[in-house]
N, C-alpha and C positions, 0 to 999 in steps of 0.2 A: 599856504593858505592859513588864515589866522585861527588861533585857538584862544578861547577865553575860559577862565575858571571862576566858579563861585564856590567859596568855602563856607558852608554853613557849620560854623565851629561847634564841635561836640556832636555833630550828626552825620554830615555827608559832604562829599566833594562832587561838584557837578562840572562836567567839561562840555563846553559848547564849541562847535567847529563848523567850518564851511561858510559859504556866502550867506546862507540862511540862518546861521547861528543856531543850528540844531543841537539840542542836548543829546550827545552821542553816548555819554557815560555818566552814570550816577554811582559813586562808590560810597556805600553806606557803612560807616564804622561804628555807629551806635547800635548795639545788637538788638534784635527783636526780642520780645519779652518771654517767649516760651522756652524754658530750658530743654525740653525734650527734643527740640529742633536743633540743638547744638548751637548756642548763641555765638555768633562770630560775624566779622565783616563780610560783605558780599557786594558784587557789582550788578545792579539792576535799576533801571533798564539799561541795556545796550541798544543803541539804535543805529541804523544806517544814516548816511548823510541825507538821504531822502526822507528820513523821519520814521522808518519802519522799525518797530520793536522786534528784537531778535532774541530776547530772553523771556523765560517764564518765572513767575514768583508765587510760591506757596500753592502749587496746583493741588487739586483735591485728591489726587492719587498719592502724592508725596509732599506733605506740607513743608518738609525740611529742604526741598529743592528750591534754591534761591539764586536765580541768575547764574552768575559765574562766581565760584567760591573755592577756596582752598580747604580741603578736607583730609581726613584719614579715617577710613571706615573701621579698621581694626588696628589699634595701637596699644600694645601691651594690655589687652583686656578692656580698653576703653574705646568709645565710639565718638569720633569727632566728625562724623558724617551727619548724624542726626537721625531721629526716628528709631524704628525697631532694629534690634541687633540680631545678626545671624548666629545661631548656635547649632552646630552640626548634630543631626539626629532629631532636632526639635523644631527646626525652621526659624522663622523670624519671630522674635519675642519682644514685647514692650518691657525693656529693662532700663528704667530711667536712671538707676544707680550707675550705669555704665556710660552715660552720655556726658562728655566733657564740653569745654568751651574754649574759645580763643579770644583773649582780651586785647583790645587796642590800647597801647601805652602812649602813643604819640607819634608825631612825624619828626624824624631827624633831618630830613631834607624836603623842601617844597619849592619847586622852581617852575615859574610860568614864563615861557618865552613866546615870541610871536608865532612860531610854527610848531611848538610842542609843549607838553607838560610832563614833568618828572617829579616823582616823590618817592621817599623811602619811609616806610612805616615800621615802627617797632611794636611787636606783639608778643604775648605770652600764652602758651598752651597750658590750660589748667584742667587737671582731671576732676572727676565729679566731686571728690571729697575736699577739693580746694588746694591740693598740692600743685606747685608749679613744675611742669615737666620739661618744657622746652621754651627757648627764646627764638623768635623768628624775626629776620630782617627781610621785609617785603618791598620789592621795587615795582612801581607802576609807571608806565610811560605811554602817553598818547602822542602819536606822530604820524608823518607821511599822509596827511590829509590831502586827497587827490580828487578834485571835483570831476575831472575828465574821466578818470577810472571809476568814479563813484565809490571810493573806498577810503578807509582809514585803518590805522594799526594800533593795537594795544599790546604792549609787551608787559609780561608779568613774571617777576623773578622771586625766588624764595631761597633763603639761606637759613637753615634750621639747626639749632644747637641743643644738644641734650644737656639739661641742667640737673637731672636726677643723679643719684648715686648708684643707679643701676642702668643696664642697657634699655633702650627703647626698641621694641620689636614692631615693625611695620608689616601689616598683612592686608588681606582682603577676604570677602566671603569665599573666594575660590581657595585661598590658602587654608581657610577654616573648613573646607570640605564641600562647598557648593560649586558645581561645575560651571565654568564660563560666566562667572559673575564677579570678575576681578576689579570691581569699581573701588577707587580710592584716588587721592591726589586732587589736582585741579579739575573741577567738574563744571560743565555747562549744562544747563537745562533750557531747552527751547520752549517757545510759546506753543500753545495748543495747535495752532495752524501749521506748525512744522511737523506734526505727526504724519508719518508716511513719506517724508521727504527723501531726497536722493543723497547718497553718500558715496564718495570716491576717494581714492588714494593713488599715488603714482603707479601707473600701470594696472590699476584695478578699478572696476566699476564703470559707470555708476550703477549702484544697487539701490532699488527703491523699496521702501516699506520693510517688510519682514526680511527681505533678502539682504538688508544691511548687516545682518548677522554674519555674512561672509567675511566681514572685516573685524569681527569681534576677536580680540586677543592677538591681532596681528601687529607687526611693527612697520613703520614707514616714517619718512621725514615729515610728512604732512597728511592731513585728512580734511576733506571739504564736505560741508553739509549744505545742501540747497533745497529750498522749499518755496512754494507759492503761497502768498498771503490770502487770508480771508479779507473781505471788505475792500482792499486795494487791489488793483490790477498789477500784477508783477511778482517777481521773485526776489529773494535775498540769499546771499551766500556767506557762510562763515568758513574760514580756513583756520585750522589749528596746526601749529608747527612747532617742532622742537628746535632749540638752539643746537648747533653742531656738536658742542662739547657735552651735551646731556648724556647721562648714563642711559643705555638702551631701555626703553619702556614700551609697554603694549597699550593698544587702544581699547578702551571700553566704549562701545558705540551701539546705540539703538536708534532706530527710526520709529518702530512700533514695539509695544503699545505706547511708549513715551519717547520723545526725542531727547537724547542725551549723549554727551561725549565726555570722557574723562581721560586725562593723561595718567594712566595707571602706573604707579611706580612699584607696585607689588602685586601684579596680576596673578602670576603662577607661583611665585616664591617669596617667602618672607625675607626681609633683611633687617639687620640690627644696627643700631647707632650706639656706640659706647659712650659712657659718661664723658662730657667735655668735648666730644667730637661733633662735627657738623657735616651736613650735605647741602648741595646747592643745585638748583635747576633754573633754566630760563625757558620761557614759553612765549609764543606769539599767537595772537588772534587777529585775523584780518576780517573786517566787517564791511561787506560790499552790497550795493544794490545790484540786482540782476542775477541771472543764472550763469555761473562761471563753469566752463568745462575744465578738464584737467590741464589742457595745454595753456589756457589762460592763467590758471592758478600757478602753474610752474614758472611761466614767464614772469609773472608779477613778483613771486617770491625771489626769483633770481635777481630782480632789480632792486631788492632791499638788502642793506647791509645789517649785520648784527652789531 
């Protein structure tokens, strides 16, 4: 099924797919203007082939939540998540001097084919004072557009290299002392009508609403989030999956009070990256029309290669 790309140079990349030419992805690399929100590229909106929006942008509860974005909530004392910073014993504080940013430096690859889109983006992670801390090579791929299944796939990869002369320490609010709040890494924020949706994982769930906390901090190859839309009759499902070679990570997942999922790379324990060293992850997000149960999710993922 055909894929079409519109590159608004200096601003965003828009990917259209399916027979209807639906804009399924807009990747915005010109950062939003507010530094406190941690200025960095993000993907919003994500839409199903049926045109249903499945990401939220700057919700009034967390203005720094923007669709799907790569973050680091606790990185050597800096906050690349955005917004308030967690300080043990004092709670969440507005500390703008801790909020860093991620700079788009360009695309080193940009390939549009009939059935897929692939790009490689070069980025720099910059701490609040202007020092460059890390170089990132980010891969984005849109593929496997399937009208019959009502689904398409976004692959998102990261290779991050420490360019400081000191180690980088990656953590989360949980490693800083707050229980079961290990958010960091690639984070998705759902739209308002996804609040209270159903969450499932292999052999677990579905859990609805507050019960989604049963999967908080767990590990599994994939996690699915299904919700019914306002205005339109019907459901949408997102599936979040790890590549087989990924270092084991934990899920940060909530359905209430806000719908959010993060591939947390430092939920319970910090890890460090020495100067000059790199780490890499590959992730997959399936965007589908309809309410998919675990059996359907598993069968679909088994039919995709990495």
